[in-house]
VEXDREN-2710 file (C-alpha; in Angstrom, 1 decimal):
% VEXDREN-2710
k/r/px/py/pz
1/UNK/55.7/27.2/57.1
2/UNK/53.1/29.0/59.0
3/UNK/53.0/26.1/61.5
4/UNK/56.8/25.9/62.1
5/UNK/57.5/29.6/62.7
6/UNK/56.0/29.7/66.2
7/UNK/58.0/26.6/67.1
8/UNK/61.2/28.1/65.9
9/UNK/60.5/31.3/67.8
10/UNK/59.8/29.3/71.0
11/UNK/63.1/27.4/70.5
12/UNK/65.0/30.6/70.0
13/UNK/63.6/32.1/73.1
14/UNK/64.4/29.0/75.2
15/UNK/67.9/29.0/73.9
16/UNK/68.4/32.7/74.8
17/UNK/67.0/32.0/78.3
18/UNK/69.7/29.3/78.8
19/UNK/72.5/31.4/77.4
20/UNK/73.7/33.0/80.7
21/UNK/73.8/29.6/82.4
22/UNK/75.8/28.1/79.6
23/UNK/78.2/31.1/79.4
24/UNK/79.0/31.2/83.2
25/UNK/81.2/28.3/84.3
26/UNK/80.4/27.0/87.8
27/UNK/83.0/26.3/90.4
28/UNK/83.6/22.5/90.4
29/UNK/82.4/20.9/93.6
30/UNK/85.9/19.4/94.2
31/UNK/87.9/22.6/93.6
32/UNK/90.4/23.0/96.5
33/UNK/89.1/25.5/99.0
34/UNK/92.5/26.9/100.1
35/UNK/94.2/29.9/98.5
36/UNK/97.9/30.6/98.2
37/UNK/97.5/34.0/99.8
38/UNK/94.7/36.2/101.0
39/UNK/95.3/39.9/100.6
40/UNK/94.4/41.3/104.0
41/UNK/95.0/44.9/102.9
42/UNK/92.1/45.8/100.6
43/UNK/91.8/48.7/98.1
44/UNK/89.7/50.6/100.5
45/UNK/92.4/50.6/103.2
46/UNK/93.5/54.1/104.4
47/UNK/97.1/53.0/104.7
48/UNK/100.0/51.4/102.8
49/UNK/101.7/48.4/104.4
50/UNK/104.9/47.0/102.9
51/UNK/106.8/43.9/103.9
52/UNK/110.5/43.9/103.0
53/UNK/113.6/41.9/103.8
54/UNK/116.4/44.3/104.6
55/UNK/119.9/43.0/104.0
56/UNK/122.5/43.3/106.8
57/UNK/126.3/43.6/106.2
58/UNK/126.8/39.9/106.8
59/UNK/124.2/38.9/104.2
60/UNK/121.4/38.1/106.7
61/UNK/118.0/39.6/105.9
62/UNK/115.7/41.0/108.5
63/UNK/111.9/41.0/108.1
64/UNK/110.6/44.6/108.2
65/UNK/107.1/46.1/108.0
66/UNK/106.6/49.7/106.8
67/UNK/103.3/51.3/107.5
68/UNK/102.0/54.8/106.6
69/UNK/98.8/56.6/105.8
70/UNK/98.0/56.9/102.1
71/UNK/99.2/60.2/100.7
72/UNK/102.1/60.5/103.1
73/UNK/104.9/62.7/101.7
74/UNK/108.2/63.8/103.2
75/UNK/107.4/61.9/106.4
76/UNK/109.8/61.1/109.2
77/UNK/110.4/57.4/110.0
78/UNK/109.9/56.0/113.5
79/UNK/111.6/52.6/113.9
80/UNK/111.2/49.9/116.4
81/UNK/113.3/46.7/116.4
82/UNK/111.5/43.9/118.2
83/UNK/111.8/40.2/119.3
84/UNK/108.0/40.1/119.6
85/UNK/106.9/39.6/116.0
86/UNK/106.8/42.7/113.7
87/UNK/104.0/41.1/111.6
88/UNK/101.7/40.9/114.7
89/UNK/102.7/44.3/115.9
90/UNK/101.5/45.8/112.7
91/UNK/98.3/43.8/112.6
92/UNK/96.9/44.4/116.0
93/UNK/93.3/44.4/114.9
94/UNK/92.4/43.1/111.4
95/UNK/91.2/46.3/109.8
96/UNK/91.4/48.7/106.9
97/UNK/92.1/51.6/109.3
98/UNK/95.7/52.4/110.2
99/UNK/94.8/53.3/113.8
100/UNK/93.5/49.7/114.3
101/UNK/96.4/47.7/112.8
102/UNK/99.1/49.6/114.7
103/UNK/99.7/49.7/118.5
104/UNK/97.8/52.3/120.4
105/UNK/100.8/54.5/121.0
106/UNK/101.3/55.0/117.2
107/UNK/98.0/56.9/116.6
108/UNK/99.4/60.4/117.3
109/UNK/102.3/59.8/115.0
110/UNK/100.8/58.2/111.9
111/UNK/97.9/60.7/112.0
112/UNK/100.6/63.4/111.6
113/UNK/102.5/62.0/108.7
114/UNK/105.0/59.7/110.4
115/UNK/106.0/56.4/108.7
116/UNK/106.0/53.6/111.2
117/UNK/108.5/50.7/110.9
118/UNK/108.7/47.5/112.9
119/UNK/111.5/45.0/112.3
120/UNK/112.1/41.5/113.7
121/UNK/115.5/41.2/115.3
122/UNK/117.8/38.6/113.7
123/UNK/116.9/35.0/114.4
124/UNK/113.3/35.5/115.5
125/UNK/110.0/35.2/113.6
126/UNK/110.5/36.0/109.9
127/UNK/114.1/37.4/110.2
128/UNK/117.1/35.3/109.2
129/UNK/120.2/34.6/111.3
130/UNK/120.7/33.3/114.8
131/UNK/119.2/34.8/118.0
132/UNK/121.2/35.6/121.1
133/UNK/119.5/37.1/124.1
134/UNK/120.5/40.7/124.5
135/UNK/123.1/40.1/121.8
136/UNK/126.4/41.6/123.2
137/UNK/128.2/44.3/121.3
138/UNK/131.1/43.2/119.1
139/UNK/134.1/42.6/121.4
140/UNK/135.0/40.1/124.1
141/UNK/131.6/38.5/124.3
142/UNK/130.8/38.6/120.5
143/UNK/133.4/37.6/118.0
144/UNK/131.1/38.1/115.0
145/UNK/131.0/41.2/112.8
146/UNK/127.4/42.0/113.8
147/UNK/125.3/43.1/116.7
148/UNK/122.3/45.2/117.4
149/UNK/124.3/48.4/116.7
150/UNK/125.3/47.3/113.2
151/UNK/121.8/45.9/112.5
152/UNK/120.3/49.2/113.4
153/UNK/122.8/51.1/111.3
154/UNK/122.2/48.9/108.3
155/UNK/118.4/49.1/108.7
156/UNK/118.4/52.9/109.0
157/UNK/120.7/53.2/106.0
158/UNK/118.3/51.1/103.9
159/UNK/115.2/52.9/105.1
160/UNK/116.7/56.4/104.4
161/UNK/117.5/55.4/100.8
162/UNK/114.5/53.2/99.9
163/UNK/111.3/54.7/101.4
164/UNK/110.4/57.4/98.8
165/UNK/107.7/58.9/101.0
166/UNK/110.2/59.8/103.8
167/UNK/112.3/62.9/104.4
168/UNK/115.3/60.7/105.2
169/UNK/115.2/61.4/109.0
170/UNK/114.8/58.4/111.4
171/UNK/113.9/58.2/115.1
172/UNK/113.9/55.0/117.1
173/UNK/111.7/54.0/120.1
174/UNK/110.3/51.0/121.9
175/UNK/109.9/49.6/125.4
176/UNK/111.7/46.8/127.3
177/UNK/113.6/44.7/124.8
178/UNK/112.8/47.3/122.2
179/UNK/114.2/49.9/124.6
180/UNK/117.4/47.9/124.6
181/UNK/117.6/47.8/120.8
182/UNK/116.9/51.6/120.8
183/UNK/119.9/52.2/123.0
184/UNK/122.1/49.9/121.0
185/UNK/121.4/52.0/117.9
186/UNK/123.1/54.9/119.8
187/UNK/126.4/53.1/120.1
188/UNK/127.6/53.8/116.5
189/UNK/124.6/55.8/115.2
190/UNK/123.8/56.2/111.5
191/UNK/123.8/59.9/110.4
192/UNK/120.1/59.7/109.6
193/UNK/119.3/58.7/113.2
194/UNK/118.1/62.0/114.6
195/UNK/116.4/61.1/117.9
196/UNK/115.7/58.2/120.3
197/UNK/113.1/57.5/122.9
198/UNK/114.1/54.2/124.7
199/UNK/111.4/53.2/127.1
200/UNK/112.0/50.9/130.1
201/UNK/115.1/49.6/128.4
202/UNK/116.9/46.4/129.4
203/UNK/120.3/47.8/130.4
204/UNK/121.9/45.6/133.1
205/UNK/120.3/42.2/133.6
206/UNK/122.2/41.5/136.8
207/UNK/122.1/44.8/138.7
208/UNK/118.4/45.5/138.3
209/UNK/116.7/44.7/135.0
210/UNK/114.7/41.5/134.3
211/UNK/117.0/38.6/135.3
212/UNK/118.6/39.5/138.6
213/UNK/118.3/42.3/141.1
214/UNK/121.4/42.9/143.2
215/UNK/122.3/39.2/142.7
216/UNK/118.9/37.6/143.4
217/UNK/117.5/35.7/140.5
218/UNK/114.0/36.2/139.2
219/UNK/112.3/32.8/138.8
220/UNK/109.8/33.9/136.2
221/UNK/112.6/34.6/133.8
222/UNK/112.3/30.9/132.8
223/UNK/108.9/31.5/131.3
224/UNK/110.3/34.3/129.2
225/UNK/112.9/31.9/127.8
226/UNK/110.4/29.2/126.7
227/UNK/108.0/31.8/125.3
228/UNK/110.6/33.6/123.2
229/UNK/113.1/30.9/122.3
230/UNK/111.3/27.6/121.9
231/UNK/110.5/27.9/118.2
232/UNK/108.3/24.9/117.6
233/UNK/106.4/24.7/120.8
234/UNK/107.2/27.8/122.7
235/UNK/104.9/29.0/125.6
236/UNK/104.5/28.6/129.3
237/UNK/106.5/26.0/131.2
238/UNK/104.2/22.9/131.5
239/UNK/104.0/22.8/135.3
240/UNK/100.2/23.1/135.6
241/UNK/98.1/25.9/136.8
242/UNK/98.5/25.5/140.6
243/UNK/100.0/27.9/143.1
244/UNK/103.4/29.0/141.7
245/UNK/104.6/29.4/145.2
246/UNK/104.2/25.6/145.9
247/UNK/105.5/24.7/142.4
248/UNK/108.8/26.5/142.9
249/UNK/109.1/25.6/146.5
250/UNK/108.7/21.9/145.9
251/UNK/111.2/22.0/143.0
252/UNK/114.1/23.0/145.3
253/UNK/116.7/25.4/143.9
254/UNK/116.3/27.5/140.7
255/UNK/118.7/25.1/139.1
256/UNK/116.7/22.1/140.2
257/UNK/113.6/23.7/138.7
258/UNK/115.4/24.4/135.4
259/UNK/116.7/20.8/135.1
260/UNK/113.4/19.3/136.0
261/UNK/111.6/21.0/133.1
262/UNK/114.4/20.8/130.6
263/UNK/115.2/24.5/130.7
264/UNK/118.9/23.8/130.7
265/UNK/118.5/22.9/127.0
266/UNK/118.4/26.7/126.4
267/UNK/121.8/28.2/126.2
268/UNK/120.6/31.3/127.9
269/UNK/119.7/29.3/131.0
270/UNK/123.1/27.7/131.1
271/UNK/124.8/31.1/130.7
272/UNK/122.9/32.6/133.6
273/UNK/123.5/29.6/135.9
274/UNK/127.2/29.7/135.0
275/UNK/127.5/33.4/135.8
276/UNK/125.6/34.0/139.1
277/UNK/127.9/36.8/140.2
278/UNK/128.6/40.1/138.5
279/UNK/131.6/39.0/136.4
280/UNK/132.8/40.2/133.0
281/UNK/129.9/38.3/131.3
282/UNK/127.5/40.9/132.9
283/UNK/129.8/43.9/133.1
284/UNK/130.7/43.8/129.4
285/UNK/127.0/43.8/128.5
286/UNK/125.9/46.7/130.7
287/UNK/124.6/49.2/128.2
288/UNK/125.0/52.2/130.6
289/UNK/128.7/51.5/130.7
290/UNK/128.9/51.0/127.0
291/UNK/127.2/54.3/126.2
292/UNK/128.9/56.2/129.0
293/UNK/132.2/55.5/127.4
294/UNK/131.1/57.1/124.2
295/UNK/130.0/60.6/123.3
296/UNK/126.2/60.9/122.9
297/UNK/125.4/62.5/119.5
298/UNK/121.7/61.7/119.2
299/UNK/119.2/63.5/121.3
300/UNK/117.7/60.9/123.7
301/UNK/114.6/60.9/125.9
302/UNK/114.8/58.0/128.5
303/UNK/111.5/56.8/129.8
304/UNK/110.5/54.5/132.7
305/UNK/107.5/53.8/134.9
306/UNK/107.7/54.5/138.6
307/UNK/106.2/51.1/139.3
308/UNK/108.0/49.2/136.5
309/UNK/108.0/45.6/137.6
310/UNK/110.6/44.5/135.1
311/UNK/113.1/47.2/134.1
312/UNK/113.1/50.0/136.7
313/UNK/116.9/50.1/136.7
314/UNK/117.9/50.8/133.1
315/UNK/116.7/54.2/132.1
316/UNK/118.0/56.1/135.3
317/UNK/121.3/54.2/135.0
318/UNK/121.8/55.4/131.4
319/UNK/120.8/58.9/132.4
320/UNK/123.4/58.8/135.2
321/UNK/126.0/57.7/132.7
322/UNK/125.2/60.3/130.0
323/UNK/124.1/63.3/131.9
324/UNK/127.6/64.5/133.0
325/UNK/128.6/65.0/129.3
326/UNK/125.4/67.0/128.6
327/UNK/126.9/70.4/129.2
328/UNK/123.9/72.3/127.7
329/UNK/121.3/70.1/129.4
330/UNK/119.5/69.4/126.1
331/UNK/120.9/66.1/124.7
332/UNK/119.6/63.6/127.3
333/UNK/116.4/63.8/129.3
334/UNK/114.7/61.5/131.8
335/UNK/111.0/60.8/132.1
336/UNK/109.4/58.9/135.1
337/UNK/105.7/58.4/134.8
338/UNK/103.1/56.7/137.0
339/UNK/103.2/53.5/135.1
340/UNK/103.8/49.8/135.1
341/UNK/106.3/48.3/132.7
342/UNK/105.5/49.6/129.2
343/UNK/102.4/51.3/130.6
344/UNK/103.4/54.5/128.8
345/UNK/102.2/53.0/125.6
346/UNK/98.6/52.3/126.8
347/UNK/95.7/54.1/128.4
348/UNK/97.0/55.0/131.8
349/UNK/94.3/56.4/134.0
350/UNK/94.9/54.0/137.0
351/UNK/97.4/51.4/138.2
352/UNK/96.4/49.0/140.9
353/UNK/95.2/51.1/143.9
354/UNK/96.4/54.3/142.4
355/UNK/93.9/56.5/140.5
356/UNK/95.3/59.2/138.2
357/UNK/94.0/62.4/136.7
358/UNK/93.3/61.5/133.1
359/UNK/95.1/59.3/130.7
360/UNK/98.8/60.0/131.7
361/UNK/100.1/57.8/128.9
362/UNK/98.3/59.8/126.3
363/UNK/99.3/63.1/128.0
364/UNK/103.0/62.2/127.8
365/UNK/102.9/60.9/124.2
366/UNK/101.0/63.9/122.9
367/UNK/102.4/66.7/125.0
368/UNK/106.1/65.6/125.4
369/UNK/107.2/62.7/123.3
370/UNK/105.8/63.8/120.0
371/UNK/107.0/67.4/120.3
372/UNK/110.5/66.0/121.1
373/UNK/110.5/63.8/118.0
374/UNK/108.9/66.5/115.9
375/UNK/111.7/68.8/116.8
376/UNK/114.3/66.6/115.4
377/UNK/112.5/64.6/112.7
378/UNK/109.9/66.8/111.1
379/UNK/111.0/69.5/108.6
380/UNK/109.9/72.9/109.8
381/UNK/108.5/71.7/113.1
382/UNK/108.4/74.0/116.1
383/UNK/111.7/73.7/118.1
384/UNK/109.9/73.0/121.4
385/UNK/112.4/72.8/124.2
386/UNK/112.5/69.4/125.9
387/UNK/112.3/69.3/129.7
388/UNK/115.6/68.0/131.1
389/UNK/113.6/65.9/133.6
390/UNK/109.9/65.2/133.5
391/UNK/108.3/63.3/136.3
392/UNK/104.8/62.7/137.6
393/UNK/104.2/63.4/141.3
394/UNK/102.1/60.6/142.6
395/UNK/100.2/61.7/145.7
396/UNK/99.8/65.1/144.2
397/UNK/98.8/64.0/140.7
398/UNK/100.6/66.4/138.5
399/UNK/103.5/66.5/136.0
400/UNK/106.6/68.3/137.1
401/UNK/109.6/69.6/135.3
402/UNK/113.1/69.6/136.9
403/UNK/116.5/70.7/135.8
404/UNK/118.3/67.7/137.3
405/UNK/117.8/64.2/138.8
406/UNK/117.7/63.4/141.6
407/UNK/116.0/66.7/142.6
408/UNK/115.8/66.0/146.4
409/UNK/118.4/66.2/149.2
410/UNK/119.2/62.9/150.8
411/UNK/117.6/62.9/154.3
412/UNK/117.8/59.8/156.6
413/UNK/114.6/58.3/157.9
414/UNK/115.8/56.1/160.8
415/UNK/114.5/52.8/162.1
416/UNK/113.7/53.2/165.8
417/UNK/112.9/51.1/168.9
418/UNK/109.3/50.0/169.4
419/UNK/109.1/49.7/165.6
420/UNK/109.0/53.4/165.0
421/UNK/110.4/55.7/162.3
422/UNK/111.7/59.2/162.6
423/UNK/114.1/61.8/161.3
424/UNK/116.1/61.6/164.6
425/UNK/119.0/59.2/165.1
426/UNK/118.1/56.1/167.0
427/UNK/119.1/55.8/170.7
428/UNK/119.8/52.1/170.6
429/UNK/118.5/48.6/170.2
430/UNK/117.8/45.9/167.6
431/UNK/115.0/43.7/166.4
432/UNK/115.2/40.1/165.2
433/UNK/113.1/37.5/163.3
434/UNK/113.6/34.0/162.1
435/UNK/113.8/33.5/158.3
436/UNK/112.8/30.0/157.2
437/UNK/113.5/29.1/153.6
438/UNK/110.8/26.4/153.9
439/UNK/108.3/29.2/154.5
440/UNK/109.4/32.2/152.4
441/UNK/107.5/35.5/152.4
442/UNK/105.3/35.6/149.2
443/UNK/105.6/38.7/147.0
444/UNK/101.8/38.7/146.5
445/UNK/99.0/37.0/148.4
446/UNK/98.7/33.3/147.7
447/UNK/97.8/31.5/145.5
448/UNK/100.5/33.0/143.2
449/UNK/99.9/32.9/139.5
450/UNK/102.6/34.6/137.4
451/UNK/100.6/34.1/134.2
452/UNK/97.8/36.4/135.4
453/UNK/98.6/39.7/133.9
454/UNK/96.9/41.8/136.6
455/UNK/99.0/40.0/139.3
456/UNK/102.3/40.6/137.5
457/UNK/101.7/44.1/136.3
458/UNK/100.6/45.5/139.6
459/UNK/102.5/43.5/142.2
460/UNK/104.7/46.5/143.1
461/UNK/101.6/48.4/144.2
462/UNK/99.9/45.6/146.2
463/UNK/98.7/46.6/149.6
464/UNK/101.3/45.2/152.0
465/UNK/98.9/44.4/154.9
466/UNK/98.8/40.8/153.7
467/UNK/102.3/40.2/155.2
468/UNK/102.2/42.6/158.2
469/UNK/101.3/39.9/160.7
470/UNK/104.0/37.5/159.7
471/UNK/106.7/37.0/162.4
472/UNK/109.4/37.1/159.7
473/UNK/108.5/40.6/158.5
474/UNK/109.5/43.7/160.6
475/UNK/107.3/46.7/160.2
476/UNK/108.5/50.2/161.3
477/UNK/106.0/53.1/161.2
478/UNK/106.2/56.8/161.7
479/UNK/103.7/59.1/163.4
480/UNK/101.1/60.7/161.2
481/UNK/102.6/63.5/159.1
482/UNK/101.6/67.1/159.9
483/UNK/103.0/68.3/156.6
484/UNK/103.7/66.8/153.2
485/UNK/106.9/64.9/152.6
486/UNK/107.9/65.2/148.9
487/UNK/110.6/62.9/147.5
488/UNK/112.2/63.1/144.1
489/UNK/114.9/60.5/143.4
490/UNK/115.9/57.0/144.4
491/UNK/115.6/56.3/148.1
492/UNK/118.8/54.7/149.5
493/UNK/118.8/51.8/151.9
494/UNK/121.4/51.8/154.7
495/UNK/120.6/48.6/156.6
496/UNK/122.8/47.4/159.5
497/UNK/122.0/43.7/159.8
498/UNK/123.4/40.4/161.0
499/UNK/122.5/36.8/160.4
500/UNK/123.1/33.6/162.2
501/UNK/123.7/31.9/158.9
502/UNK/126.5/32.4/156.3
503/UNK/124.4/34.0/153.6
504/UNK/121.1/36.0/153.5
505/UNK/118.8/38.1/151.4
506/UNK/117.5/41.4/152.6
507/UNK/114.3/43.0/151.3
508/UNK/113.3/46.6/152.2
509/UNK/110.0/48.3/151.3
510/UNK/109.1/52.0/151.5
511/UNK/105.3/52.3/152.0
512/UNK/102.8/55.2/152.1
513/UNK/100.1/54.4/154.8
514/UNK/96.8/56.2/154.2
515/UNK/94.5/57.3/157.0
516/UNK/92.2/54.4/156.1
517/UNK/95.1/52.0/156.8
518/UNK/95.8/51.0/153.2
519/UNK/99.5/50.5/152.4
520/UNK/100.9/51.7/149.1
521/UNK/104.4/50.5/148.3
522/UNK/106.5/53.3/146.9
523/UNK/109.6/51.2/146.4
524/UNK/110.6/47.5/147.0
525/UNK/114.0/46.1/146.3
526/UNK/116.1/43.1/147.3
527/UNK/119.9/42.6/148.1
528/UNK/121.7/39.3/148.1
529/UNK/124.0/39.4/151.2
530/UNK/127.0/37.6/149.8
531/UNK/127.7/40.6/147.7
532/UNK/128.0/43.1/150.5
533/UNK/131.7/43.7/149.8
534/UNK/131.9/42.8/146.1
535/UNK/129.4/42.1/143.4
536/UNK/132.0/40.2/141.4
537/UNK/133.4/38.1/144.2
538/UNK/130.8/36.8/146.7
539/UNK/131.9/35.6/150.1
540/UNK/130.3/34.0/153.1
541/UNK/128.9/36.2/155.8
542/UNK/130.3/35.8/159.3
543/UNK/127.5/34.6/161.6
544/UNK/126.5/37.3/164.1
545/UNK/128.6/40.0/162.4
546/UNK/126.7/43.2/161.6
547/UNK/127.3/44.4/158.1
548/UNK/126.2/47.7/156.5
549/UNK/124.1/46.8/153.4
550/UNK/123.6/49.6/151.0
551/UNK/121.4/49.6/147.9
552/UNK/118.8/51.7/146.1
553/UNK/115.1/51.5/145.7
554/UNK/113.5/52.5/142.4
555/UNK/113.4/56.2/141.3
556/UNK/110.2/58.0/142.3
557/UNK/108.4/61.3/142.5
558/UNK/105.9/61.0/145.3
559/UNK/104.2/63.1/147.9
560/UNK/103.3/61.6/151.3
561/UNK/100.4/63.8/152.3
562/UNK/99.5/65.1/155.8
563/UNK/97.7/62.5/157.8
564/UNK/99.6/59.7/156.1
565/UNK/102.3/57.7/157.7
566/UNK/105.7/56.5/156.5
567/UNK/106.4/52.8/156.8
568/UNK/109.4/50.6/156.2
569/UNK/109.2/46.8/156.1
570/UNK/112.3/44.5/156.3
571/UNK/112.2/40.8/155.4
572/UNK/114.6/38.1/153.9
573/UNK/112.6/36.7/151.0
574/UNK/110.2/37.7/148.3
575/UNK/109.1/34.4/146.8
576/UNK/108.6/33.0/144.2
577/UNK/109.6/36.2/142.4
578/UNK/113.2/35.7/143.6
579/UNK/114.9/32.4/144.2
580/UNK/115.4/31.5/147.8
581/UNK/118.6/32.1/149.6
582/UNK/119.6/28.9/151.4
583/UNK/121.1/31.0/154.1
584/UNK/124.1/28.7/154.0
585/UNK/126.9/29.9/151.8
586/UNK/127.3/27.8/148.7
587/UNK/129.5/28.7/145.6
588/UNK/126.4/28.8/143.3
589/UNK/122.9/29.1/144.7
590/UNK/121.5/27.6/141.4
591/UNK/123.1/24.3/142.6
592/UNK/122.1/24.5/146.3
593/UNK/121.0/21.2/147.8
594/UNK/118.1/20.6/150.1
595/UNK/120.3/20.4/153.2
596/UNK/121.7/23.8/152.4
597/UNK/118.4/25.5/153.1
598/UNK/118.4/26.4/156.8
599/UNK/116.6/28.7/159.2
600/UNK/118.5/31.8/160.3
601/UNK/118.0/34.5/162.9
602/UNK/118.1/37.9/161.4
603/UNK/118.9/41.0/163.4
604/UNK/118.3/44.5/162.4
605/UNK/120.2/47.2/164.3
606/UNK/119.1/50.7/165.1
607/UNK/121.5/52.1/167.6
608/UNK/124.0/55.0/167.7
609/UNK/126.7/53.0/166.0
610/UNK/124.6/51.1/163.6
611/UNK/121.8/53.5/162.6
612/UNK/119.7/51.7/160.0
613/UNK/117.9/54.1/157.8
614/UNK/116.3/54.8/154.4
615/UNK/117.7/58.0/153.0
616/UNK/114.8/59.8/151.2
617/UNK/115.5/62.4/148.5
618/UNK/113.4/65.2/150.1
619/UNK/112.5/68.4/148.3
620/UNK/111.2/71.6/149.7
621/UNK/108.0/72.6/147.9
END
């Protein structure tokens, strides 16, 4: 017995030593290494993030993400309806901090009790249903019971009833397509919708937003179609990474390019090609017309960038449509900032060659947008008056409040002989150039790469000296200014011109020339000549006949400082941003043949009877 006890004790100790290993089961080497779901939001997160499927009146459910800081109570809801993926929009940076996962512009709001909501529009990403570009309102173009107005209504109704942390008040905002869906929510607004901030909204895709400008088609629209609507393999058109100028030139017409790359498989491509003129297809979709025919019941702040390269037309157009019914000057306001498209939602200290005083995007969101939304959405918030018109004076670098827009008085700046500009009527004369569709004027220096963000975002500010020596660009310049010239509004083009062809495009640029010679474009816009008498019914131009072409440049607030010069450039192409005009009248330019593209002599008149001018909205400071 005395000999066995030590052995028993040793065995017991050994057994106890092995016990943890026996008790803890090891993961089998061949256990599958995937998991059904990984919870990205961890317990330490400072926010709540919910994903819900909200039912619409036709039974379709829309994917919606609701985000708020933990502890939020009685918070207002700020909604955005997007085609650009609500899941990604609410997971910008993988993080446990709410400021990281949401877009930059949301910081000021969620840090003050707002509940942020993003929703996929029907038919895209995780939402059910079918997708139609800029889905028309129920009516002649839409025989279904649903549109963006009904989807917004049903969404707001659900949110007001099913988000317990909210106060039941909803605002809507967003830029570009999200600006469009924000406006559509105003058509038949839900009672809980208390305020709207549509930014750079898509309003009229033919007159001046996104797809066409005064009838000229924007070729880079095709990349938007493939990126948004090709569900399985969406992305850039597979034409390589060479000079886009050469790619589009070699393809022929816009229609030839579309057919070569199979883009006519997209219904939206066929719709655009079948409706090259401003017919009922476009007129019945124009959101400014739709809203202008209704009484505005929701306070609305319309926002646009002065150098918005995509949607410069929409916000001012809606303002023009709604402002006449705003008797007390407090229901609709207009904001024009020193930004590119959607630049209001990012850090905005500079844009191209323009340097600004501080972060103008943050300044606007913090000092104007949030007080506006607080006024209508937050219980007990200060009733801070909203400026009727808020614009940023570039050239003077300061925000300015106005009571109306435009604020300036239309004053003609006349084209003169010897390529001059002045406020006096011209004495006589004309200037000519040859426009060759085989050698169109590029809109930025070659090589052109649409896919480079910096090129696309800042092309409207690109120094124009790169085209000044071309024989197919006419440049008119004033003497150096001895006092400031301040403009507030949309400069109006009044161009007397003739062509030796039967169709023509006209491009006019208003430019601020600095003493160092740099040329800053203040406004650039195109006009397709066949629409000189009717946007709906194009007709051939009569060779050699002078026509008075009238159109508007984008809305601006700009100060031309003493020592600077005013400049106006005239040309007949802006490629490959816009498709080439063959300069021979054909029923549909999308189907123009190679033989239709011909040189033409273009004549610009500046005489007593045909005084070409750019009418500037001049204010007295």
